[in-house]
LUMNU-506470 format. One record per residue (C-alpha): residue in one letter; x, y, z. Coordinates in steps of 0.02 Angstrom, whole numbers, padded with zeros to 5 digits, always signed. Example, Ala and Ser with C-alpha at 12.3 -4.5 7.8 and 13.67 -1.06 7.14 Angstrom:
! LUMNU-506470
a+00615-00225+00390
s+00684-00053+00357
END
This chain:
! LUMNU-506470
m-07047+00073-02636
t-06960+00237-02601
h-06887+00322-02748
i-06715+00407-02701
t-06638+00538-02811
g-06476+00627-02808
h-06569+00801-02803
p-06572+00899-02637
d-06740+00950-02565
h-06800+01114-02643
a-06900+01181-02500
g-06783+01336-02478
s-06736+01363-02669
a-06798+01506-02780
e-06895+01375-02875
s-07021+01348-02730
t-07048+01546-02716
p-07233+01578-02762
k-07265+01677-02914
w-07381+01800-02821
t-07243+01870-02728
g-07158+01931-02901
r-07336+02007-02951
i-07354+02099-02787
a-07184+02165-02799
s-07208+02217-02987
w-07376+02298-02940
f-07286+02396-02800
l-07149+02453-02926
a-07286+02510-03058
k-07372+02604-02925
k-07215+02692-02874
q-07173+02734-03056
k-07338+02802-03091
r-07327+02905-02925
a-07160+02979-02996
s-07228+03016-03170
k-07376+03108-03091
r-07266+03215-02984
a-07160+03250-03132
v-07312+03304-03233
l-07375+03417-03093
h-07212+03493-03078
l-07216+03535-03272
l-07391+03602-03247
s-07317+03727-03126
f-07225+03810-03269
d-07291+03952-03359
d-07341+03939-03545
r-07181+04018-03610
k-07066+03889-03518
l-07176+03741-03585
r-07167+03811-03761
d-06971+03819-03744
i-06977+03633-03678
g-07092+03584-03824
l-07244+03542-03723
t-07423+03607-03716
r-07524+03620-03551
a-07658+03508-03646
e-07534+03380-03684
l-07482+03368-03499
t-07664+03372-03428
r-07703+03224-03560
e-07546+03133-03482
l-07614+03165-03303
g-07793+03118-03350
y-07874+03266-03265
d-07852+03458-03257
p-07784+03496-03083
n-07846+03674-03097
w-08017+03631-03135
s-08017+03510-02986
r-07944+03639-02870
g-08069+03764-02923
k-08222+03646-02897
l-08147+03575-02728
r-08116+03738-02641
v-08175+03759-02470
e-08282+03919-02516
y-08370+03815-02648
f-08461+03721-02515
h-08586+03826-02417
l-08601+03790-02228
p-08752+03837-02136
h-08735+03966-02010
l-08792+03922-01834
END
């Protein structure tokens, strides 16, 4: 026995959209926001200490927000730091 309802087929409706697509979209949005935040912090770190003090920030707060000190990394990963053998 077939049951007939007055409801249309929901094959193309938003209700049938898988939830994982929303999770993927929110993941991409979070990554985009994190990159923008990182760029802003790196830009602020390019200011001198006087300018940062005028804004009300310290370099330590910014590096804590960033999660690492870019000046330390830059110094350790310089090309001159690695000694290449002379042939």
